[in-house]
N, C-alpha and C positions, 0 to 999 in steps of 0.2 A: 504494500500500500504506500501511496505517496503522502508526503507531509513536509512541512517546514516550520522551524521555530527559531527565535532569536531572543537572547537574554543578555542584558548589559549589567555590569556591576563595577565596583571599584572601591578604592580607599584613598587616603590622602596622597599617596605617592604613585598609584598605578590604577589604570582603568582597564577593563577587559570586556570582550564580547564573545559569548558562546553562540554558536550556530549549529543547528542539526537539520539534516534533510534525509528523507528516506524515499527510496524507489522500490518498485516491485522486485521480488526475488523468491525463489522456491524455499530457501532456508533463511537463516539469519546471518548476515555478514556485517561486521562492525569495523569501521575504518576511522582512525584517529589522525587528526592534523593539528599537532601541538607545536608551539614555538620552542626554540632551544631553551633549556633550563626548566621546562615544565613537563618533562618526561614522566615524573612521578604521578601525574594526574591520569596517565593512560589506563592504569589499573582501575581507577575509579570510573572512568568512562566505560570500560568493558564490563564492569560490574553493574553499572546503572542501566545501560541500554536493554539487557534482557528482562529487566523488571518491568519495562514498559512496552517492549516490542518482542514478538515471537517469530516474526517473519519479515523479510525484506532486506535490502541493502541500506544500512544506516551510516551516514558520515557525520562525525562530530568534529568541529573545528573551534579553535580558540585563538583570538587575536588580542594582543597586548598593546597598550599605549602608555609609555612611561612618562610622556610629557616633559616638563622641566623638573627633573629630579633634583633633590637637594644635593648640592656639591660642597665639598670642604677642602681646605688646604692641607697638604701633607708634606713634611720635610723629608727630602731624600738624604737620610743620615749618612749613607755611604759616601755620597758625593761631598757632603759638608765636611766629614772627617778628612777626606782627601785634601780639600782646600785648606783646612786648618793646618794639616801636617806640612803641606807645601809652603804655606806662608811662614811657618816657623823655620823651615830649612832655609828659605830665602832671606830671612832676617839676619842670619849668621853671615851672609855674604853681602847683603845690601842694607845700608842704613835707610830705614823707612818706618813710618808710623805703623803700629800694629793694625791689622784690618778691623773695621767695625762690623758689628753683627748685621746691620742693615745692608752693608756692602756685600757681605757673604750671601745673604738671602737674595740679593738682587742678581746673583749669578744665575744664568739660565740653567734650569734643570734641578736647582736646589729645592725650590718650592714647586710642588705638583698639585694640580687640581684633580681630585678624584671624586667619584660618585659615592654618596653616603650609603652605606650598607644597612639593611634592616637587621634588627636583632632577631634571634631565633623565635622568640615569642610572637613578634609581629608577623614573621613568615608563616608560622603555624596558624595564626588567626586568618591570614589572607587565604591560605589553602583551604581552610574550613569554609570560608565564605564562597570561594570558587566552587567547592563541592556542593554547597547549598544551591547556588545558582544553576549548577549542572542538573540537579534534581528538578528544579523549576522548569528548566529548559525541556527536559524529557517529558514532564507533565504536559507542557504546551504542545509538544510534538504528538504525544498520544491523543490529545484532544483533536488536533487537526486530522489525525488518522481515523478517529471515531466518526468525525463529521463525514469524511469520505466513505467510511464503512456504511453509514446510514443511506447514502445515495446508492452505493453498490447493492445494498440489500434490496432496495426498491426495484432496481433493474433485474436482480436475480429472481425476485418473486414474479416479476412480469414474464420472464422467460419460463419459469416453472408453470405459470398459468397457461402459456402456450403449449407446453408439453402435456399438461392435463387436458387441454382442449383437443389436441390431436389424439391422445389416448382414447378419449371418449368417442371421437370420430371412428377410430379403428375398431373399437368395440361394437359400434353400430353397423359395421359392414356385414354383409351376408356371410363372409368367411369366418366370422367370429361366432356365428350362431350354431349350436349343436345340431339342430334339425337340418340345417343346410348341409352340414358335414355328413350327416347320415344319409340324406337324399343323394348326395354326390356318390357316396359309397355304393348305394343300391344301384344307381344308374351305371356306374362303371362295372360293377359286378355283373349286371344283366348283359351288358355289351360283350363282356369277355366270355360269358357262358354261351352266348349265341354263336360266337366264333369257335371254330375247332382248334383250340390251343393245345390240346393234349395234356393239360394240367388239371388236376382235380379241383373240384369246387372248393374244398376246404383250404387248399393251398392258395387259390386265388383270393379267397376271403381274407386269409391271413396277410397276404401281400398288400391288398388294397387297404385293409385296416391300418397297416403300418404306414402307408403313404398318407392316408388321411390324418393320422396322428402327427406326422411330421409337418403337416400344413396347418395344424391347430395352433392359433396364435393366442389363445386365452391365457396360457401360462406367462407369455411375455407381457401381455397387458396387465396381468396381476402384479408382476414384478415392477413394471413401470409405475404403477400406482403406489406400490410400497416405497420405491425409491423417491418418488415425489414427496410423499409424506415425511420420509426421513430427512430430506433436504430442507423442508419447511421447519421441521423441529430444530435442526442444526442452526438455521438462520436466527432462531430466537434465543440461542445460547449466548451467554456473555463470556466467551472464551475463544481461544484460537481454534477455528474450524476450517481453515483453508484447505489443509491436507485431506481432511475427511470429505469435504465437498468435492475436491478433485477426484477422489476415489469414486464417489457416487456418479460423477460425470462419466467416468469410464464405464460404469455399469449401465447408465442410461444409453450410452453409445452402443454397447454390446447388444442390448435388447432391441434397439432400433435397427441394427444390422441384421439380427435374426428375423425381425419382422419383415424386412425387405426380402430376405432370402426365401421366406415362406409364402410371400404374396403370390396369389394365383390370378390376380386381375390388376388392371392399370390403376383403379381407384385406390386400392390398398397400397400399391407401390408408391403412388404419389404421397399418400399420408406418411408412409415410412420415410421417404426422402425429406419431407417437410419436418418430420420429427428429428431426423439427423441434423438438419440445419438449426433447429431450435436448441438442441443439445450443444452444438458447437458454439452458439452465441452465449449460452449459459456458461460453458467452460471458459470462454474468453474473459468473462466478468469474474469468475471464481479465481482465476489466476491472480487477481488483484486483491483478493480478500485474505486477511490474516487468519 
């Protein structure tokens, strides 16, 4: 199922943006796009996504904006010590005033501007807030997926209605009526008995009964009705049903194929082909359902 969510957060020194998007997939595939230094959050992402999504390809990304971070001056003590040592050595060779501190600090490289680092407690608090925003992000993503699921449910029910309509039409055909089957058996048996086939009446009756049984579509119609009821029940469940619906579509298609193979007239063949088309349309929508 498709969906998109965005969540912004931040503190005094850093702002962040979480984004999550999902597309259709047979299983659950989680992908993380995290900036350098935030690799520790990947485990939280991979733990959070399955709590809200059971199917699909889900990509979670994090963007950071450090803005104007607090900066502080830092003395390069190694360089300062070298300067002091050199001036003392030169004072023994050259008469000169001892260097002043402000002069030493003015030497390029002695004073450095560095980014102020956060203390461990602040970092832990920031990570906790990021994780909280991640949960909020996934809840938003799940909500968008639920909204799409409601639309997909309506379309799936419409396709199931078409399957039900065609099943009723097939049941109303002459080939689905027991008396019609019996009449056909009698006619075919009479025609064969009138001809000199050299086969006993009992054997002919057995063979014709077998042929008529193979053309009886009532069992397929009963299974189509049962599959339709099962699919409607699944659509009312508040859980991951995509894989089970996908299996039911395979069963729908199997019964539709059998119906077409048993059809003895054009009318039933047309119904069978229309049924196969309705099942395929249903399957296309079910591929998007979690």
